[in-house]
C-alpha positions in Angstrom: -15.8 7.7 20.3 -14.0 7.6 17.1 -15.6 9.8 14.5 -15.6 9.0 10.8 -15.7 11.7 8.1 -17.5 10.6 4.9 -16.2 12.7 2.1 -18.7 12.7 -0.9 -17.7 14.6 -4.0 -20.4 16.0 -6.2 -21.4 14.3 -9.4 -20.2 15.3 -12.8 -20.7 18.7 -14.4 -19.9 19.9 -17.9 -16.9 21.7 -16.5 -15.5 18.7 -14.5 -16.0 16.5 -17.5 -13.9 18.9 -19.6 -11.2 19.4 -16.9 -12.0 23.1 -16.2 -11.2 24.5 -12.8 -14.7 25.0 -11.2 -14.4 26.9 -8.0 -17.1 29.4 -7.2 -18.9 29.3 -10.6 -22.2 27.5 -9.8 -22.2 24.9 -12.6 -25.1 22.4 -12.3 -24.8 18.6 -12.5 -25.1 17.3 -16.0 -27.3 14.2 -16.7 -24.5 11.9 -15.9 -23.9 13.7 -12.7 -27.5 13.4 -11.7 -27.4 9.7 -12.3 -24.1 9.4 -10.3 -25.8 11.2 -7.4 -28.8 8.8 -7.3 -26.2 6.0 -7.4 -24.4 7.5 -4.4 -27.7 7.2 -2.5 -27.8 3.5 -3.3 -24.2 3.0 -2.3 -24.8 4.8 1.0 -27.9 2.6 1.5 -29.6 5.0 3.8 -26.6 5.1 6.2 -27.4 7.4 9.1 -25.0 10.3 10.1 -24.9 12.4 13.2 -24.5 15.4 10.9 -24.5 16.1 7.2 -22.5 19.2 6.1 -22.8 20.5 2.5 -21.2 23.1 0.4 -23.8 25.8 -0.5 -22.9 25.5 -4.3 -25.7 23.9 -6.3 -23.7 20.9 -7.6 -22.9 19.7 -4.1 -26.4 20.5 -2.7 -28.1 18.6 -5.7 -25.8 15.7 -5.2 -26.7 15.6 -1.5 -30.4 15.9 -2.3 -30.4 13.1 -5.0 -28.4 10.9 -2.7 -31.2 11.2 -0.1 -29.6 13.5 2.4 -30.9 17.0 1.4 -33.3 17.3 4.4 -30.6 16.6 6.9 -27.9 18.8 5.3 -26.4 22.0 6.9 -24.8 24.3 4.3 -21.4 25.6 5.3 -19.3 28.2 3.4 -16.1 26.4 4.7 -16.9 23.5 2.2 -17.1 25.8 -0.8 -14.6 24.9 -3.5 -11.4 26.8 -3.7 -11.7 30.2 -5.3 -9.4 30.0 -8.4 -9.6 33.6 -9.3 -8.4 34.3 -12.9 -7.9 30.5 -13.3 -11.6 29.8 -13.0 -13.1 28.0 -16.0 -9.7 27.2 -17.5 -8.1 23.9 -18.0 -4.5 23.0 -16.7 -3.4 22.7 -20.4 -4.7 26.2 -21.2 -2.8 27.6 -18.1 0.4 25.7 -19.0 0.4 27.2 -22.5 0.9 30.5 -20.8 3.0 29.3 -17.8 4.8 26.0 -18.4 4.7 23.8 -15.3 1.7 25.6 -13.9 -0.1 23.8 -11.1 -2.9 24.9 -8.8 -0.7 23.5 -6.0 2.3 25.6 -6.6 1.3 28.9 -8.3 -0.4 31.9 -6.7 -4.0 32.3 -8.1 -4.4 35.9 -9.1 -7.7 37.2 -7.7 -8.2 33.9 -6.0 -7.9 32.3 -2.6 -4.6 31.1 -1.1 -3.9 27.5 -0.4 -3.5 28.3 3.2 -6.9 30.0 3.4 -8.5 26.8 2.1 -6.5 24.9 4.6 -7.9 27.0 7.5 -11.4 26.4 6.2 -10.7 22.7 6.2 -9.4 22.9 9.8 -12.7 24.5 10.8 -14.8 21.7 9.1 -12.7 19.1 10.9 -13.1 20.8 14.3 -16.8 21.1 13.7 -17.2 17.5 12.7 -15.2 16.3 15.6 -17.5 18.1 18.0 -20.6 16.3 16.6 -20.0 13.0 18.5 -20.7 10.7 15.6 -20.0 10.1 11.9 -20.4 13.1 9.6 -21.0 13.2 5.9 -19.4 16.0 3.9 -20.8 16.8 0.5 -18.4 19.0 -1.4 -15.7 19.4 -4.1 -12.5 17.8 -5.2 -9.8 20.3 -4.1 -11.4 21.3 -0.8 -11.9 17.6 0.2 -8.3 16.8 -0.9 -7.0 19.7 1.2 -9.2 18.6 4.1 -7.7 15.1 3.9 -4.2 16.5 4.1 -5.2 18.5 7.2 -6.9 15.5 8.8 -3.6 13.7 8.5 -1.7 16.7 10.0 0.0 17.4 6.6 0.3 20.8 5.0 -2.5 21.9 2.7 -0.5 21.4 -0.5 -0.2 17.6 0.3 -3.8 17.5 -1.1 -2.0 17.1 -4.4 -1.3 13.5 -3.4 -5.0 12.4 -3.3 -6.9 12.0 -6.5 -10.7 12.3 -6.2 -13.2 11.4 -8.9 -16.7 12.7 -9.3 -19.3 11.1 -7.2 -16.8 9.4 -5.1 -16.9 8.3 -1.4 -13.9 8.4 0.8 -13.8 7.8 4.6 -11.4 9.3 7.1 -11.3 7.6 10.4 -8.9 6.5 13.3 -6.7 3.6 14.0 -6.2 3.8 17.7 -5.0 7.4 18.3 -3.9 8.0 14.7 -6.1 9.7 12.0 -6.1 7.6 8.9 -7.6 7.2 5.5 -9.9 4.2 5.8 -11.3 4.1 2.3 -10.4 6.3 -0.7 -12.0 7.4 -3.9 -14.7 4.7 -4.2 -16.7 5.2 -7.4 -19.5 3.2 -8.9 
């Protein structure tokens, strides 16, 4: 049986709207994000999943709930967003003012989590989802889902930089014969 992973990024927050790196700070959805989450539920149209895994952070849990999957969701720390350490709450522009050329993908995050550690968490989610025996919904965050996509495709974690992911988006990872593929990507309302 070919499993599909449905990647569902949480709705908008004040920090995501302003481009701030939002890792472990538990910023709630803003009004637009709540509307986006309800719209996600309409786009998913009550689709049934063998499992629903969710980041334990409020913005992902609330998106999951408003989309209609809160009762089915199992929280997992492996879907938490990347711990950005000292970069938490800052924009790329602010960080580049101090360090020209700065990128979350290429610089060590002081006090934060390594890219490789996030990649290992993504591998565990993939392994867990593959064992379910059916399609799995993953409600989480941009960077962790981008890294998970890279790992699904057997790419290194930093290849996540190649996959843009908007708020309240749906993406589907699947198979074409024996190959893991991206079936749909970054579908937004």
